[in-house]
C-alpha positions as semicolon CSV with decimal commas, in nm:
position;residue;x (nm);y (nm);z (nm)
1;M;-4,036;-7,741;4,368
2;Q;-4,346;-7,814;4,572
3;E;-4,632;-8,066;4,446
4;N;-4,902;-7,904;4,306
5;Q;-4,703;-7,603;4,297
6;V;-4,653;-7,507;3,820
7;P;-4,292;-7,547;3,704
8;S;-4,079;-7,242;3,538
9;L;-4,089;-7,275;3,160
10;E;-3,686;-7,364;3,246
11;E;-3,803;-7,676;3,516
12;W;-4,073;-7,757;3,242
13;V;-3,796;-7,809;2,983
14;D;-3,517;-7,945;3,221
15;S;-3,743;-8,183;3,401
16;D;-3,858;-8,340;3,026
17;Q;-3,529;-8,535;2,874
18;N;-3,692;-8,509;2,491
19;L;-3,790;-8,145;2,524
20;N;-3,496;-8,057;2,681
21;E;-3,289;-8,256;2,408
22;K;-3,489;-8,159;2,125
23;T;-3,452;-7,746;2,190
24;T;-3,103;-7,743;2,287
25;E;-3,017;-7,910;1,931
26;L;-3,253;-7,666;1,796
27;F;-3,169;-7,356;2,003
28;E;-2,764;-7,428;1,921
29;S;-2,826;-7,493;1,559
30;N;-2,696;-7,297;1,231
31;L;-3,067;-7,235;1,186
32;P;-3,208;-6,935;1,138
33;V;-3,365;-6,803;1,397
34;E;-3,732;-6,827;1,307
35;E;-3,685;-7,216;1,179
36;Q;-3,551;-7,290;1,483
37;A;-3,866;-7,133;1,626
38;R;-4,099;-7,332;1,356
39;E;-3,959;-7,672;1,453
40;A;-3,996;-7,606;1,828
41;L;-4,352;-7,518;1,714
42;T;-4,385;-7,855;1,545
43;Y;-4,220;-8,072;1,809
44;L;-4,494;-7,896;2,104
45;I;-4,750;-7,934;1,913
46;K;-4,679;-8,300;1,822
47;N;-4,582;-8,399;2,163
48;Y;-4,785;-8,226;2,371
49;S;-5,150;-8,258;2,155
50;L;-5,121;-7,863;2,202
51;P;-5,399;-7,700;1,930
52;E;-5,201;-7,479;1,705
53;M;-5,536;-7,264;1,577
54;P;-5,832;-7,153;1,739
55;L;-6,064;-7,432;1,530
56;D;-5,800;-7,666;1,678
57;L;-6,005;-7,651;2,047
58;E;-6,252;-7,850;2,113
59;D;-6,484;-7,638;2,319
60;R;-6,384;-7,348;2,488
61;V;-6,523;-7,389;2,756
62;G;-6,382;-7,255;3,088
63;V;-6,158;-7,545;3,350
64;V;-6,047;-7,477;3,651
65;V;-5,657;-7,570;3,702
66;A;-5,460;-7,492;4,008
67;G;-5,761;-7,333;4,168
68;A;-5,768;-7,033;3,860
69;N;-6,001;-7,023;3,602
70;Y;-5,844;-7,126;3,289
71;Q;-6,011;-7,049;2,943
72;P;-5,839;-7,266;2,669
73;I;-5,642;-7,075;2,388
74;S;-5,478;-7,182;2,087
75;I;-5,070;-7,138;1,986
76;Y;-5,188;-6,888;1,793
77;E;-5,414;-6,697;1,976
78;Q;-5,147;-6,706;2,261
79;I;-4,837;-6,604;2,043
80;A;-5,080;-6,279;1,990
81;Q;-5,140;-6,168;2,325
82;L;-4,797;-6,240;2,439
83;K;-4,689;-5,987;2,167
84;F;-4,978;-5,734;2,308
85;A;-4,841;-5,767;2,623
86;N;-4,444;-5,705;2,582
87;P;-4,424;-5,612;2,217
88;E;-4,030;-5,574;2,264
89;N;-3,987;-5,948;2,299
90;N;-4,063;-6,025;1,963
91;D;-3,829;-6,343;1,983
92;P;-4,006;-6,602;1,792
93;R;-3,827;-6,904;1,995
94;Y;-3,955;-6,709;2,302
95;L;-4,311;-6,692;2,183
96;V;-4,357;-7,049;2,103
97;M;-4,171;-7,206;2,407
98;T;-4,396;-6,981;2,667
99;S;-4,708;-7,008;2,405
100;A;-4,696;-7,387;2,482
101;Y;-4,588;-7,366;2,858
102;L;-4,853;-7,135;2,938
103;I;-5,093;-7,299;2,734
104;K;-4,971;-7,663;2,904
105;H;-5,013;-7,583;3,228
106;G;-5,348;-7,337;3,215
107;L;-5,120;-7,007;3,284
108;S;-5,231;-6,715;3,117
109;I;-5,063;-6,424;3,078
110;D;-5,231;-6,041;3,258
111;F;-5,228;-5,803;2,973
112;S;-5,515;-5,601;3,157
113;E;-5,306;-5,290;3,146
114;Q;-5,218;-5,255;2,818
115;L;-5,575;-5,338;2,656
116;Q;-5,678;-5,027;2,930
117;A;-5,416;-4,852;2,780
118;F;-5,492;-4,951;2,422
119;L;-5,885;-4,907;2,479
120;G;-5,839;-4,549;2,721
121;N;-6,279;-4,490;2,759
122;S;-6,399;-4,714;2,444
123;E;-6,513;-4,992;2,569
124;L;-6,403;-5,360;2,459
125;L;-6,647;-5,547;2,217
126;G;-6,438;-5,877;2,220
127;L;-6,020;-5,973;2,101
128;G;-5,981;-6,022;1,730
129;Y;-5,717;-6,224;1,529
130;R;-5,534;-6,132;1,235
131;G;-5,217;-6,261;1,055
132;E;-5,218;-6,590;0,836
133;D;-4,862;-6,733;0,935
134;I;-4,849;-6,790;1,362
135;L;-4,541;-6,611;1,451
136;E;-4,702;-6,303;1,259
137;A;-5,048;-6,360;1,471
138;E;-5,171;-6,014;1,585
139;M;-5,432;-5,930;1,866
140;I;-5,680;-5,656;1,843
141;P;-5,910;-5,526;2,091
142;V;-6,174;-5,443;1,904
143;K;-6,399;-5,166;2,059
144;K;-6,753;-5,144;2,041
145;G;-6,891;-5,000;1,718
146;E;-6,598;-5,177;1,511
147;S;-6,621;-5,454;1,310
148;W;-6,347;-5,667;1,356
149;F;-6,360;-5,816;0,992
150;E;-6,345;-5,441;0,926
151;L;-5,971;-5,480;1,110
152;G;-5,875;-5,727;0,893
153;C;-5,931;-6,006;1,213
154;T;-5,976;-6,357;1,046
155;Y;-6,096;-6,487;1,396
156;F;-6,308;-6,300;1,694
157;T;-6,385;-6,417;2,060
158;K;-6,622;-6,177;2,311
159;E;-6,464;-6,396;2,565
160;V;-6,175;-6,189;2,716
161;V;-5,936;-6,330;2,995
């Protein structure tokens, strides 16, 4: 790995002995998959000071990370975005680990293709998020003329990555 190059998810886990041991212990345990994900989530939030929910972010001012603009988001939002971008990949362990990895390294995913397919000819107002449980979080693109509140969203942002 070159200096200033972002490690892959696997390289990140392998490079941190405590994280490697914790995830190995959890993912090889007999716990249900969702419980494994929740324990990993708790560990990652605590040990990496990651924002769990949108209100946990002190400010949303974009920063430059590795030469690219990065808009800080919470694990809740990142999980919802991952599910929107790839609805088939819904293993909660994948969602938790990938979300933590992306946030920790200042990376974002490109869901513009899925967003365009969802919007069609409509104009985007912003992104709504709904779901009380972090593993059930959903991102709902809100079209102009729609109410994010009426769509059942509890959080809304006009800042679109």
